[in-house]
N, C-alpha and C positions, 0 to 999 in steps of 0.2 A: 258432642262426639269426641272432641279431643280429650275431655275429662275421662270418658269411658275407656278410650284407648290407653291413656296414661295409667288408669287404675289396672287395666288388664296387664300392662307391661310390668307394673310393680308387683302384682300378684304372681306373675310368671317368674320373676326374679327370685322371689321367696320360695316358691315351689321348686324351682330348678335347683336352687342351693340345697334344699332339703333332700332332693332325689340323689344328687351327686355324692352325698355323704355315705351311701352304701347300705349294705344289709345290716340288720340288727335282730336280736331276739331277747325277750324278757320273760322271766318266770315270776309271776306275782301271785299265782295260786288263787286267783279270784273266783275260779269255778269250784273251789273247795276240794280240788284233787291235787296230787303231787305233780301233775303234768309230766309224769315219767321219771321223776326222781325216785331213786330206790336206796335202801340202806345197804351199805357195803361199797367198797371201792371199785370192784370189778364184777359185781353181780347184776342180775336183772330182776331181782325181787328180794325181799318184800317191798312194797311201796312205802315211801317215807310218810310219816304221820304229819298231817296238816293241823296247825293250831291257830286260833285267832288271838291276836295281841294288838290292842289299841286300834281296833278297826281294820286291821290288815291281816291277811293270812300268811303264815310262815310254815316252812317245813322244820321239824324238830329232829335234830341228829344227836345220837348218844355217842360218847367217847368209847373207843375200843376198836382196835384194828388199824389205827393210823388213818388210812383212807376210809372215811366213814359214810360217804354218800356219793352217788354219781347219777348223771343222766346221759344217755347215749343215743345214737341213731336208731337203735332197736327198741328203746323204751319210751322215747319222747312222745308226748301225746298232748291233746288239747290245742289251744291256739299257738303255742310255741313250735309245734311240729311243722308248721308251714315254712318257717324261716331258720330253724336250728342249723341244718346242714349248710345252707348257703352262708349264713353269718359266720359259722365256725370256719368254713373254707376261706372266706374272705379275710378273716383275722389271721389265719396261718400263712396266707399268701402275702399279707401286708401287716405284719405284727406291729410295726411302728405306727400304724394308722388305726389301731383298735385297742380298746380297754375291756377288761372284765370288771364289773362292779357288783356289789351286793350290800344289803343292809343286814346287820347282825344284832341279835338280842341275847344277852347273857344274864340270867337271873341266878346269882350265886346262892340265894336263899333255898333253892331247890337241890343243891348239891348234897349228896349223901356223905361223901368224903372229899373235901376240897382238894387235898394234895398241896403241892407247893408251887405248881405252875400250870398254865393252860395256854396253848398256842394254836392259833388258827392259820390255815394255809389253804392253798388250792392247787389243782393240777389239771393238765390236759393230756389226752391220750388219743391215738388214732389207730386205724386198722393196720397200718404198716408196722406198728410197734413203737412208734415215736411216743415218748413220755417226757413231759416238762412240768416242773413243780416250782413253786415259790420257796419251798423248803421251810424248815422250822429251826429257829424263829424266822418268820417271814419279814422282809423289809417293808412290806406293804399292808400286812394284816396284823390284827391286835395280838399281843401277848400279855397275859396277866401273871403277876408274881404271887408269891404265897400270901402276902397281906391282902391282896385284891381278891383272890379266890375264896378267902375265908371271911371277907368283909360283910357278907349279907347284903351287898349292893347290887344294883342292876347296871350293866355296862352295855351301851348300844351305840351304833354309829353306822357310817357308810364307808366301805372299802372301795378303792379304785386301784386296779392292777394293770399296768401296761402289758399288752400281750408279749412284748419283748422279754418280759421276765420269765417266760416259759421256754426261751431259747428259740431255735430255728428248726423247722421240719423240712429236711431236704426233699421230701417227697410230697410236699404240700399240694402241688398242682394236680396230683393224681389220687389224693385221698378221697374216700367215699364213706368212711365210717369214723365217727367222732365221739369222744367222751369228755365230759366236763365233770370234775369231781372236787369234793371238799375234804380237808384234812383237819383232824383234831389230835393234838399231841399234848399229853399231860400225865400226871401220876395219881390223879384222883379217881373216884368211882361215883357212879350215879350222877354223871354230869351230862347235861344236854345244852346244846347251843341251837338257836333258832335263826333261820335265814329267810329273806324275801327279796324281791326285786333283783334277782340274779340275772344280770344282763351282759351280753356281748354287744358292744356298740362302737361305731366308728368315731374317731377323734375328729372334730370339725377342722378342716384344712383352712388356712388363712384365706384362700380364694373363696371358699364357701361362705366364710364369715363375712367377707367383703360383699358378696352378692346379697346376703341376707340384710346387711346394713343398707345397701343401696335400695333394696326393695322396700324396707321399712321406712326409709327416708322419703321415698316416693309416695307411699301411702299417707304419711303425715302431711306432706305438701298438698296433696289432693284434698285431704280433709280440711286443711286450713283455707284453701281456695273456696271450698263449698260452704264454709261457715260464715 
């Protein structure tokens, strides 16, 4: 009985730590749809094109217009629709406690005219008119120079942007409409960048990490006693 109670307590610690971390949303396009992402910075259509790369689905965005893609409270669909607004609101209310992250894939062999630079960035926008951007060049997102865009190489990686990079929304508590967008800045043509695992997630607090550690330690101890 003591072992069962100990196991239950350890599991409760782990689950409790996970729950206190807050709301999150992830776009991985696993259903082969864009989940509400559309071409254009402030439009509601057309839907972004989904492409398979290395076993994962990405949305493919073409350069042109600076703000090249967005998802918002009116277009979001699929699994992310259930948590998009809540996660976005939580991030605006506590920007120090949230990150935006995404994976990018840039295949320069597909560029029609490489140009001399390519810069990735992102932005947030709300119904009250609040707008925040990481700017170009971004301190958090990749920038390719002329040699790189003409190299015929593939560039890929993961970006993490603290929500503090978008500034502070004074009306955060009363916002009901949210927009998350992507920026491409460059002087080439026929350029596409692919994105997946676009997420708004809480940054684990030290207390939460400590709870997880305690829970895992408890599980290890119980397993050792049973073996």
